[in-house]
C-alpha positions, 0 to 999 in steps of 0.5 A, a space after each residue: 133075601 135079605 136087603 136084595 128085594 125092597 118093596 114099599 107102599 102106602 098103607 092105603 094103597 095096600 089097602 086098596 089093592 093097588 098094586 100099580 102103587 107098590 115100589 120094588 127094587 131089586 139089587 144084586 151084589 155082583 161084585 168079584 169079592 161077593 161071588 167067591 167069598 160066600 157058598 150062599 151066593 149061587 142060591 141067592 143069585 137063584 132067588 134074585 132070578 126067581 123074584 125078577 120073574 115074578 115082579 117083571 110085570 109090575 109097573 114100578 119094578 126096577 132091578 140092578 147090579 152092583 156093578 152096574 151102580 159102579 159103572 154108573 149106569 144103573 136105573 133111578 132106584 126110586 122112580 119120581 111119582 106124582 102126588 095126586 092133590 084132592 081138591 074142593 068138593 072131592 076133599 069131602 068126599 074122600 073123607 066120607 068113603 071108606 079107606 080102601 077108596 081114598 085113592 079111587 077118589 083121588 083118580 076119580 078127581 084126576 080124571 074130572 069125572 062129575 062129582 059123586 055123593 059119598 055115603 048115599 043111602 037109599 031107603 027103596 033098596 033096603 034100610 041100611 043101603 049104603 052106596 059108597 059113591 053115587 050118581 043118583 041124577 044118572 039114568 040109570 043111577 050108578 052106585 058104588 059098592 064095597 064091603 057088607 053092602 056088595 051083598 046088597 047088589 041085586 037089590 039096588 039093581 032091582 030098584 034101577 040102579 048100575 052096580 059097580 062093586 068094589 070087586 069090579 073095580 079091582 078086576 076091570 080096573 079104575 078106568 072101568 068106573 070112570 069111562 062108565 060114568 064119564 059115557 053116563 055124564 055124556 049120554 
């Protein structure tokens, strides 16, 4: 559709499938000249409406027409975003995890959960068993697995660990992990 819909995101957010971090803006030129000058306006308008239907439930979605801009009633195109600054021990953890988990670490730091151990190895599970993040002192201990390590989830569980996979986080959301870790800390 040319420049009617613009989406942008960081590479990190794309790799982590963080749809909430994608910004989408759609605009439709609706001046009389545009509407009457081209035979392609009606199909373009239909495509625009189809995109509105597809994207209407995205958190960071804005749409407007050029007449709204001319009248000064168009929404802010690029919403302000709050940059999360990870600091202290969280910086080291952020550097140790896979790229797709860096925004997860930022979210955990913002939620002020207890600091996990990164790249945590447990030989009792298997020789190459490594959790991206782990809280080994919890009862039961909690391990976050990603990539090929997900295939070892049952072995981690057999060893007494509560396992959270990257798939679990994607399906249940980051608050699932935050609540799990926070509840264990309190309990």
